[in-house]
N, C-alpha and C positions, 0 to 999 in steps of 0.2 A: 663165759671163756671168750677170748678174742683170741683169735689167729691171723698173724702178719706175713704175707709173703711178699719176698724183695726178687725181682726181677731186672735185669738189663746191665749187671756188668759185664768186665771182660777186659780184654787186654787192647788197649789204645795208645796211638803212639803221640809225643807231645805235640798239643795245640788241636787236638781231636777232640771229638765230641761223644758222650754218652748219655743215655735218658735213662734213670732209675724208675722201676714202677715200684709200688709195694699197694697191694690187695688186701683190705682189712674182710672179716666176717663181720656179722653182727649188725643189727639194725639200726643202732643210734649212729654210725659212725661220723654223721656231720655236725655231731653236737661237743666234738671235741676235738682240742688242738692236735696239731702230727708234727712228727719233727723229724730231721735225718742227722743222724751222728755218722761219725767215723773213727778208728783206730789203726791209725798206722804202724807199722812195724820200729817195735820199742817205744810207742808212744801210749799217752794216756786218752782213752776214749773223746774226743770234744763232739759239741754239738755245731752242724754245719749251717744247717737250717732250719727254720721252724714256720707253721703256717697254723692260725687260730680258726677258731669255728668260722669265723667272720670273713677269713682269706685277709686276714694283715700277718705280712711275713717278717720275718728279721734273716741276717745273716752273719757269719762270723766273718770278720773282716779279709781275711786271705780268699774270699773268694768272691767279694760281696763286686757286681759286673760280670760274672762269668757263670755263677750257678743261680737256677731260677727255680725255687719252689712252687708247686701248684696241687691242687686237687680237683677231683671232679665227684660230689658227691653223691650223683645218679650211679657212678663206680664202683662208691667204696674206693677208690683208689686216691693216692697221692704220689706223684712224679718230681722229680732231683732231676733237670734239664743239665748238662754239665758241659762247657763250653771251654774253648782255649785250657783245657786239661795240661796242668803240669807235673814233672816227676815227684810231684812234694805232694799232690793229689792221692799217690797211691795210696791207697786203705781198704780196709773191709768196712764196707758201709750199710748202717741198719735204720732202718724204721724204726719208730717208734708213736705209739699212740697213748697219748696222755688224757685217762680216764680216771676213775675212782684208784686206780692203781695201772702203772704204766707198764704197757706191752711192749715188748719186742718182738722184732723179726730176728729169722734166724743168719742175715748178714749174706751180702753178697760183695765178691773181689773185684775192685778194681786196681788196674794196673796202670800206671801209664810210665811207657818206656821206648825207645827206639831200637 
């Protein structure tokens, strides 16, 4: 059983930055792809960014150039650096591990507001 714990959400003004972290239990973290999803008010959950075991990344168009996903296998941790935040980035952000099944964290709230 894999457990994912996200930290780093909060309230930030437009144009600000936040870094989300997701720590995973288990010893095989490095072989799995990871992702960050978000679900805004009244919206469907969407993939924000993904990273393969080899470090290849992909992003939803709306965050390209502003968000960066990275992983630190020695710490079983994946990060999402979010810069130039906009009110439309407000959402609950979820970390996921794409293993034999998909595992999800509990989510962390990000609110972008002045």
